[in-house]
GULO-331752 format. One line per 2 residues: number of its first residue (from 1); their letters; for each residue x, y, z of C-alpha. Coordinates in Angstrom, 3 decimals, always signed. Example, Ala and Ser with C-alpha at 12.3 -4.5 7.8 and 13.67 -1.06 7.14 Angstrom:
1	as	+12.300/-4.500/+7.800  +13.670/-1.060/+7.140 .
***
This chain:
1	mt	+118.974/+129.735/+107.182  +118.669/+133.143/+105.605 .
3	th	+117.293/+136.148/+107.459  +117.642/+138.455/+104.459 .
5	it	+114.309/+137.770/+102.819  +110.766/+138.909/+103.479 .
7	ea	+107.377/+137.280/+103.091  +106.672/+139.616/+100.163 .
9	ql	+109.870/+138.555/+98.393  +109.052/+134.887/+98.901 .
11	dd	+105.563/+135.425/+97.540  +106.948/+137.175/+94.457 .
13	lv	+109.506/+134.415/+93.965  +106.900/+131.656/+94.178 .
15	hr	+104.614/+133.344/+91.650  +107.443/+134.144/+89.223 .
17	fy	+108.990/+130.683/+89.461  +105.786/+128.705/+88.992 .
19	gk	+104.778/+130.997/+86.152  +107.897/+129.732/+84.369 .
21	ar	+107.434/+126.137/+85.519  +103.898/+125.950/+84.136 .
23	qd	+105.140/+126.982/+80.697  +108.162/+124.675/+80.675 .
25	sl	+108.015/+121.883/+78.101  +109.368/+119.230/+80.510 .
27	ig	+107.780/+119.933/+83.894  +104.869/+122.133/+82.837 .
29	pl	+102.554/+119.291/+81.758  +102.993/+117.503/+85.092 .
31	fn	+102.341/+120.622/+87.151  +99.329/+121.654/+85.121 .
33	sa	+97.732/+118.222/+85.298  +98.420/+117.833/+89.018 .
35	vd	+97.144/+121.260/+90.148  +93.513/+122.196/+89.554 .
37	dw	+93.438/+125.431/+91.600  +96.601/+127.465/+90.997 .
39	pr	+95.753/+130.489/+93.191  +95.175/+128.194/+96.152 .
41	hl	+98.261/+126.124/+95.347  +100.471/+129.202/+95.112 .
43	ek	+99.232/+130.336/+98.521  +100.182/+126.937/+99.932 .
45	lg	+103.617/+127.086/+98.317  +104.133/+130.537/+99.777 .
47	rf	+103.365/+129.161/+103.226  +105.762/+126.271/+102.603 .
49	ws	+108.716/+128.496/+101.729  +107.851/+130.852/+104.577 .
51	sv	+108.045/+127.923/+106.984  +111.222/+126.541/+105.443 .
53	ml	+113.183/+129.789/+105.191  +111.729/+131.846/+108.046 .
55	rt	+110.415/+129.035/+110.294  +107.055/+130.699/+110.643 .
57	gr	+105.148/+127.416/+110.921  +102.580/+128.665/+108.396 .
59	yk	+102.656/+125.508/+106.277  +100.612/+122.484/+107.323 .
61	gn	+101.090/+119.644/+104.907  +103.260/+116.769/+103.715 .
63	pv	+105.321/+117.452/+100.567  +106.508/+113.851/+100.363 .
65	ae	+102.953/+112.488/+100.327  +101.961/+114.976/+97.642 .
67	hl	+104.852/+113.935/+95.398  +104.232/+110.223/+95.954 .
69	kh	+100.853/+110.665/+94.263  +102.778/+111.240/+91.028 .
71	ae	+105.761/+108.960/+91.691  +105.481/+107.046/+88.425 .
73	ri	+105.583/+110.248/+86.353  +108.361/+112.155/+88.116 .
75	tp	+111.858/+111.587/+86.704  +115.328/+112.750/+87.835 .
77	am	+115.462/+115.003/+84.777  +112.377/+116.813/+86.048 .
79	fd	+114.105/+117.537/+89.344  +117.129/+118.864/+87.453 .
81	rw	+114.933/+121.151/+85.378  +113.039/+122.306/+88.492 .
83	ld	+116.329/+123.241/+90.148  +117.644/+124.973/+87.020 .
85	lw	+114.537/+127.170/+86.864  +114.747/+127.832/+90.607 .
87	re	+118.381/+128.946/+90.324  +117.523/+131.151/+87.380 .
89	tt	+114.565/+132.818/+89.110  +116.220/+133.332/+92.487 .
91	ae	+119.235/+134.885/+90.756  +116.952/+137.264/+88.851 .
93	ll	+115.000/+138.461/+91.875  +117.309/+138.360/+94.879 .
95	pa	+120.784/+139.372/+96.051  +123.426/+136.722/+95.468 .
97	et	+123.709/+135.599/+99.106  +119.969/+135.223/+99.568 .
99	ag	+119.599/+133.499/+96.211  +122.374/+131.099/+97.212 .
101	dl	+120.583/+130.222/+100.455  +117.386/+129.422/+98.578 .
103	qe	+119.228/+127.423/+95.937  +121.006/+125.338/+98.557 .
105	ka	+117.750/+124.709/+100.400  +115.968/+123.690/+97.198 .
107	gr	+118.799/+121.291/+96.391  +118.397/+119.558/+99.741 .
109	ig	+114.628/+119.399/+99.323  +115.075/+117.864/+95.879 .
111	es	+117.446/+115.237/+97.259  +115.012/+114.300/+100.029 .
113	lq	+112.068/+114.042/+97.657  +114.000/+111.918/+95.180 .
115	la	+115.053/+109.600/+97.995  +111.418/+109.215/+99.076 .
117	lr	+110.352/+108.480/+95.498  +113.054/+105.837/+95.116 .
119	fh	+111.872/+104.133/+98.285  +108.320/+104.213/+97.000 .
121	rg	+109.442/+102.490/+93.811  +111.471/+99.906/+95.722 .
123	et	+114.854/+101.576/+95.303  +117.329/+103.283/+97.578 .
125	tl	+119.731/+104.424/+94.880  +119.655/+104.425/+91.138 .
127	aa	+121.318/+101.005/+91.379  +119.804/+97.897/+92.914 .
129	rp	+118.369/+98.168/+96.400  +120.501/+96.587/+99.157 .
131	aa	+119.021/+93.992/+101.441  +116.910/+95.420/+104.247 .
133	sg	+118.526/+95.456/+107.660  +116.593/+93.757/+110.431 .
135	tp	+119.218/+94.037/+113.180  +120.980/+97.298/+114.094 .
137	yr	+124.742/+97.288/+114.343  +124.549/+99.724/+117.271 .
139	st	+121.949/+101.259/+119.560  +122.072/+104.176/+121.966 .
141	pv	+121.113/+103.875/+125.626  +117.488/+104.605/+126.462 .
143	fd	+117.011/+108.351/+126.957  +114.187/+110.296/+128.525 .
145	et	+113.201/+113.948/+128.245  +115.833/+114.923/+130.843 .
147	tl	+118.746/+112.768/+129.659  +118.244/+113.286/+125.905 .
149	pd	+121.599/+114.712/+124.717  +121.685/+118.274/+123.450 .
151	al	+123.365/+116.970/+120.297  +120.140/+115.170/+119.338 .
153	rr	+118.036/+118.268/+120.054  +120.134/+120.355/+117.634 .
155	eh	+120.428/+120.031/+113.860  +122.754/+117.154/+113.002 .
157	rt	+123.267/+114.611/+110.232  +123.597/+110.851/+110.078 .
159	ra	+126.823/+109.507/+108.637  +127.203/+108.447/+105.035 .
161	gt	+125.880/+104.903/+104.682  +124.159/+104.944/+108.073 .
163	wg	+120.408/+104.716/+108.609  +118.891/+105.756/+111.919 .
165	vi	+115.655/+104.490/+113.466  +114.282/+106.574/+116.331 .
167	rv	+112.164/+104.289/+118.489  +109.856/+105.848/+121.069 .
169	ls	+109.314/+103.455/+123.966  +106.793/+105.625/+125.778 .
171	ge	+105.294/+109.061/+125.251  +105.675/+111.186/+122.108 .
173	lr	+108.516/+112.848/+120.233  +108.643/+115.304/+117.341 .
175	lh	+111.113/+114.525/+114.568  +112.148/+117.545/+112.508 .
177	fe	+113.829/+117.338/+109.095  +115.635/+120.344/+107.658 .
179	dd	+113.659/+120.225/+104.440  +110.199/+119.567/+105.908 .
181	ae	+108.179/+122.457/+107.262  +106.003/+120.174/+109.396 .
183	pr	+107.561/+117.868/+112.061  +106.577/+114.195/+112.322 .
185	ll	+105.045/+112.904/+115.541  +106.690/+109.678/+116.709 .
187	te	+105.006/+107.234/+119.091  +105.499/+103.635/+120.234 .
189	dr	+103.738/+102.464/+117.069  +105.313/+105.031/+114.763 .
191	pg	+109.153/+105.057/+114.666  +111.082/+107.619/+112.676 .
193	vv	+113.550/+106.676/+109.927  +116.464/+108.965/+109.075 .
195	ap	+118.322/+108.406/+105.824  +122.120/+108.714/+105.484 .
197	eq	+123.385/+112.295/+105.760  +119.863/+113.641/+106.374 .
199	th	+119.764/+116.718/+108.618  +117.296/+116.378/+111.489 .
201	wv	+116.668/+116.992/+115.185  +114.186/+115.787/+117.814 .
203	ep	+111.922/+117.520/+120.313  +110.278/+115.774/+123.305 .
205	vg	+106.547/+116.254/+123.788  +106.262/+115.888/+127.554 .
207	pv	+107.592/+112.759/+129.278  +109.173/+110.367/+126.786 .
209	tl	+111.625/+107.470/+126.584  +113.450/+106.537/+123.382 .
211	rv	+116.512/+104.995/+121.820  +118.147/+105.264/+118.408 .
213	df	+119.120/+102.181/+116.370  +121.734/+102.405/+113.617 .
215	hh	+121.743/+100.250/+110.461  +124.090/+99.816/+107.507 .
217	ap	+121.118/+99.352/+105.145  +117.506/+100.528/+104.965 .
219	pa	+115.850/+99.146/+108.119  +113.136/+96.529/+107.855 .
221	l	+110.383/+97.953/+110.066 .
***
């Protein structure tokens, strides 16, 4: 998390980057067909990066849902081009350390979005999808808001090849992902799924009980 960037710098970066993206031969047509109000969209993107980099909470939205609207048109090559332009623009406008922070963050966001798109299309990797897992290989004890370990309240990552399912048994819990500005509210009817090596943390909302199930394959919910 960088502290060496201002709201004004982020705003300038967003405008400069998407100015290039709109003119790009690969990703420009998709952006221009998907966005019908660019001033408004750029304001929203500014709020997104403000929330991601400075944790201001200014962004209210769901990037995954927005990208799923165009899942059939978005290709891995488009993500590569998006990241190339992002690296180029951050390097032009910002000191090396700050640019590196933004490039790393964008890389993680790209990975998360591509994972969500693959799930939407019935994939988990570029190869065939493994069988869904109905039974966890391990589960934690049941925690409440007082016994929830500090390790789960701090940023941490699932292991490679391990899927986590956070099941709320009573009450409510916020699930935060590193690359999402807006947390997800988990309830008894709405568990949270964490992909392998995905950085996340949880936050109780009042009294709550929960457990975490671990799977070797995408869980069948």
